Residue, then its C-alpha position, 0 to 999 in steps of 0.5 A: m699474852a696480857n691482851h684481852e678483848h671486851e668493852h672496858d667500863e667502871n664494872c669490868g674489873c680490869e686494872e686501870e691501864e697505864v697510858f704512855v704517850v709516844t711521838d712518832e717520826n712525823g711528830v704525832d702523839h699516840e696514846m699507847i698501852m703496855v700489853f706484854t713484856f718479855e726478856a731476851d739477851e738479858h734485857a727486858y722489852a715491852v710491847l705497846l699498842d695504840r690505845n685508839d687503834p688496837e688493830a695496829d701493829g705493836i711497837i717494841f721498846k727496850l725497858q731500861e732501869e735507872g735506880e727505882e725508875a724504868y724507861l721505854v727506850p727505842i731499839e735503834d740497833d738493826a741487829e738487836w731489833e731483828r733478834v728481839a722481833s724474832i723472839y717476840e714473834q716466836l712467843a706470840a706464835e706459842e701464845n696463839e697455839g695455846 
């Protein structure tokens, strides 16, 4: 996956992370970074991690494109969520094996 671990500073050579602000169900904003993207059922999905709590579980969003713009959209359909979460878990397990 695109996730890697080390201290980030001006000399690390990493590309600057794009930060997304996601508001949770309690109205609390979280700074999130996109760490992985994948396709399932002809749709693109993104996994985001809390920038300030990288050990927390990631959140999966659907990537929706409109023209030149792309948007993160919550997955609200339970059946779609189950399919996508299962596919992501399989991909993560394969990545950890390799």
